[in-house]
Steps between C-alpha positions, in 0.01 A plus 500: 500500500850399611745406222534129435856362525650409163670175416836669477483611866479142627807405708558183296494700175743755640732222607493343150575836338779556747655160431467552124680831533785337692529227236566759227841572648773366271722216612813714522343736755367207699851361522631843601242528776583151618868591502423819695303300755787258542743790527299664778480168680873459463562846645278415793692178555829688481389735772399208720821304458745790503560501873516117511752499216726741688521268797557199280774683305700566816488133594595394147801734491628346822460153353690608186796622707510176696481297178784707350725419795417129479576487128835676548589242763414213264711656224799523736456132586489413130821696432671330794391163359655593164828602664524176697416289193766685298766410758406129471593496129863421414694747284487277190140386548361297217251278686308578821662372817314282755547779754302736274220246460477446876509874565220558247274250679582654840434856376164401347398329825586806712357755256179361340489776236817360332401281201842367407871579483733387223821540306439557126818436294594682180495276188693607190377435148753219440395331829124507435460166321706307756326679790150420369598136442639467854189654654273276293686190620499624859126580502389204290312725259579745225650825622563817298593861565180693431345845461161599634274717283215640711159548340153581628188304426149641463450497877817703560689205649856404413498226234859525382713202403863389500699473179858379445747785534666609173881482459674761720845583630424370846206393720399513866240219540297464820623168640523479878190556718554390860293397682282354223228760426142434380436372147424849364851617596674177393354551151734798460814280501704552185383863460782722366506770771758710317270563202159479664277802411409556868813392692772553237559868580533430874746214433712724280505770768611243757781387268619852415477646855604196705244569776171340601220610266127469549279398207159657435217305665367229271192285532548126461185292529298654789782673690727801454875441524806721551846378390837600650800445269875521570764434233811284564820548294803288418735761649473690826473791479353505146614740231357855524427483124135384458580313177791310656298440814219338297756259351630416852148403614472148648136510593235669712379422851118534501263532797122491431266665751123451505368853536157376610650290779732782608198725563279229652681496833463878545136529394364183664348682804296737278173409332354653188829638372557524124857509368584625147838510326550827306740486202703801374259544206206541741347155445368319808498128581332343807703298750317195639653491848434178684250535783347830384128530434318792347277680746247782501261583217618559142255795465678704765825693442832332555784668689851442368858576602795483260839402641767744370777234481406138540706297253864554401394508133466857371144612435315211669279582797236333714155637567280410801125532479215431746125564442265659750211320670129594495490519877710818494236699304207708636192327353234764608697780337538281190120453475432878526754568227349239267152657533637847422688372198192320368281812525758718326549257210119465458461876457784507246337210312171689480678808362688291241171338388345843435801603292492172306134555403587840358790353307279230347264765367791694349650183350184418306503847352870470416442168321268665249746786457789257451321323214444830326864601553620165369313554174634852469860397583521221243331716237736794556808275484401375153349826369774549235383188314161363410327412830182299547364396842235230550339314789489129582216449247723646225279811469694812402501769770742754351680563172742785441531711181810310385306174509215659300748614233658155488164331447403743227196723438169407658636366829432788738195353682623155597442511877325181606596296195686171527872566468568162340253576219614858448875442507574210267860412591702222341855400415664323211555163668171476692334159521129422535390486862772736634380704799461870419715735712195653673381167640854384578574810710181439700590136557864534607439837675823637355624709208468337156716644218385468142709254296748622239353583157158572656257702291174686547232455232301817436138502391623584148707180491835682536751325725727709725808352662472576874664418831349533845399347829186404694531587872241386762369751757430407865337668797655537844400144594664369177163429342502514120323811364588476132799570279674768291615446142782715359579493127767662286523518118851372416500576125660852521767382741588199284531721192730737689714210624529355147600839359763546773633149438532559124679831559740332741575223250571757226744686723670174594542397133641844412741480788617153394554618142704798621711273719561265208604788274741644760637147554578484129673840520718391793572164340613672181776686679649175631437311176703749295829331582345157460366560148805690380645180361176444306547833319879449465446169321296642206730804480809279486334289235415812294864616514620156395256481206586852384876434516454174309294681233769766459766232463293318233437821307872581502577179306546512124209262441265566795242234592195725491245236622722434801529874564121530474447224752751662738320834478162330560642333810629837621157651447340210692736557795418872494130417517567270793679780690214735423250250641696475824501880534129518410411251773693712750314812390167321543606382846599849621220758456277764662705664781822519698559463872284739704585530869266639765433487874367155595371321810707175531218317685254585223740381226540164677122475546446562127745224408334256742159575351629390157636175648203416723380216273847348463556504877168323563546246220848404634367478860750759626457653846560877488632696801510882480678726747465857369640791696248781545774766528666479155620803309421537130757398235582667168475227235320383187165346600478241220865393513497460879186287482660293220809438717283383794291281267812336357638418847160371620463272196853364554404425862182320386703288257757423771228370737357250251669213688393619849216292648242520642512881449744773421558801720554846347604782737485867388600784732594868479714707734699825510797648678620860487565522121401171338179312432519120463255253345582141606362192319582156646385143432550154647629343178836326450688834500795608283802274459812654654697468174225686307437797731749721312357411156122532535499866385718430194322533163410171328566299819204291616438193717171427322505250210330741256602832660672779298690627805390863454236544775726577797746692280215727387383539861848604611531755219159649579575533873843652424329764283281589800807555721459179695637148510366145512659232720451123514588259781388178670293499819640311804174304527503406129394670180616811314453867586517801264531854638411805287681796658384846384584852624230643729351843426689711753521880502804509267354249253168681501676825399688316224175350369334841507796647302469229233129561465550878466776466239 
């Protein structure tokens, strides 16, 4: 029996399958095929219009040459008009003459592209008020010299406005416009041409060069205008110096040409022409020439011809354009090309649909693989800590060994359990009803970090301080798959941090005690001369009491009770002297000066660390400029730090009256043989009469000061082979400079010799 046809072999079924296959093509490829089809059609159209465009280009080039000659002729007429108008002005022209007004009307009648002609006088700053008042009375309305600030509205149109001109040395207001132009041009009267953003540069060139200058084309209302300007001076000829010539300026003769009207006469016989004005920056602006109408079809190419030199303004050119007409194309050849293009694009579409079907199959397989890789990636990134993954129903999918150890024994088979029941997380300030981090991460679809002081409660009841994060996991289509919890036991790290902090505090206290002891040693050296009179007083008293006792005993009837009291007083004074010496012995103890190689930047940093609290409590701004190329110095570590501390504390005390904040500047630098540590403040500084006394022992500007701090500092620095200098900063405040010898080759050998001996 013959085989029965199946349903799939029906033509309608094949057509549906074929259409379904074509629909599987992605949008991007459809757009590409559409673009290819349009491109092929465009190439076909180019071939059809190529020969027609060549003919049209030849005709357009001829028209451009003719238009160039006509424009040059009009420019010569405009220059001749300017020359004749200049001769009508008297040498000392202040107001326009009737002859100039009549000539302006005659020139505009003979040459329709002339808008107006006028004499614009120069107004000095001291003449402005009187000039504006005269013009206001003459016009019957308020008049002011103005500036124009151009702006653009949302539609790209000029929406600028006029504002009164600010005070200047002189002005060149637009005043005379003959014959009377349209309202749009009359609105410009009062505009300061000398300082206008568009015309000011051209006016200044006309003043400095003394010749006719052309302004850049400017659009006013619906027309483009070109201005010719010629300066007039008080002396003839004017000074060759541009500055003197600008002072000799009387005014400017201005001729306004309507660029649209100038071109209208030359292009009137031609239909469909498009004229564009090209600026030096490449921007293009259309010229609406009277009598011209667009022709042809906008879908066809447009031929253009650029005139090499059209306007006397540098960089401005004209461009002619004219579209083709449909009648010039071969329609039968166009139809054959369209059919061929359609068939080619259909075959490419069918091939792209087959490729898209294969990609869809691969994408579904890659989606499953991406989900698996996402789980593995997040898990591997957190593998160093306790890691637990769970799905959207909060069922645990994976738990690593670290998480099992953190939960405690008996938690190895937890796959499938509810993570919220297994991991009982809490924190010290939790309130009833707070959302747990697992649910919160699912809701906001973002990472949720555990609050500070969070803890994990084990099954035994033990609480472990932990920190961690819950991170949601998504598939390739950003669908939520679950989340990953990472935990870390913070108890060991906190213990280590506490131990390190205690050790640091012990070292700091020891260092402060050593600094205090060395400060007492240094202070003792300077106090020796100061307390000498305290020891001399009891010694003098002892001598006096002993001499008095000897005198009493030498008498025939000595007063023994009086002698006894004198000897007791002598003994008391001896005890007093011994107490003074004992206090000095208690003050000076442990060790002598020990010099070694030191890093100056580190010594300053140590001193600043001890004063960190004082600087913050006094609201002092600290600026540090440490050189990274300092040599070592040979000095006593403790004494050098004590010197820096003493100077820093003096600076803090000096800035008590500075508000709102003090400014402390510390810097280090070095030249060939010396290292300098500079400490400056913005306090009241050092009085000029006291600059030579501040290092004297027992001299102090503080109410309760002993006057030994800076004297001790100077002695300590002298023992290190350096010197300490004090001065006032030009900007205010005091500056102290600690100058120490740098460790050069010779000093290094000397230090090595001392250490060997």
